[in-house]
C-alpha positions, 0 to 999 in steps of 0.5 A: 479501501484496503486490498487483500489476497492470499498465497498458496500457504493460506496466508493473507497480505493486506495493502492499505493507505495510511496517514500516520506519518503526517501530523496534518492527517492528509498526506499518505503512505502505502503500507502492507500487513501479512497475516498467517492462515490463523489470522495472526500478524506476521511481524515485519516492522515492530516500530509500526505495529507489524505494518510495513511501509512500502513508500519512501515518500508521502503522497499529497492527494491535494495536488490532484483533482479528478475530471469532475473537480473532486480534489483529493479523490485519487480514485478507487485504485489499489490492488495486490496479488500473491504468487509463487516465484523462483525465490519463493512466495511474494506479492505485488501491490499496485497503488496511487502515489502522488509526488510534487517535485516533479509532479508525478501522479501515477499507478506505482507497483511495489513488491511485497516480500515475505 
């Protein structure tokens, strides 16, 4: 469930959950990709196919269960919005991140700089 927004130049930023850093394919990070108006990926990290990792820790959806008991369901909560700031164009992303020590399951925000 990625989230997408565009900036004043017509470029798009996409934020998404990704499990590539977990061999068991359960824990996840938040990543973003930045695309120009023609759809070409603007590279920020060559080691991750142009995707930029926003989180510094893996989240474990298994430590959370919703009110109806659906373990690993973190909700449909992810957003990104672009805007012009004094220091140029950038975006803000909101996503769910879950840490175990200490347990913190909450909406986190990250600034996407481009």
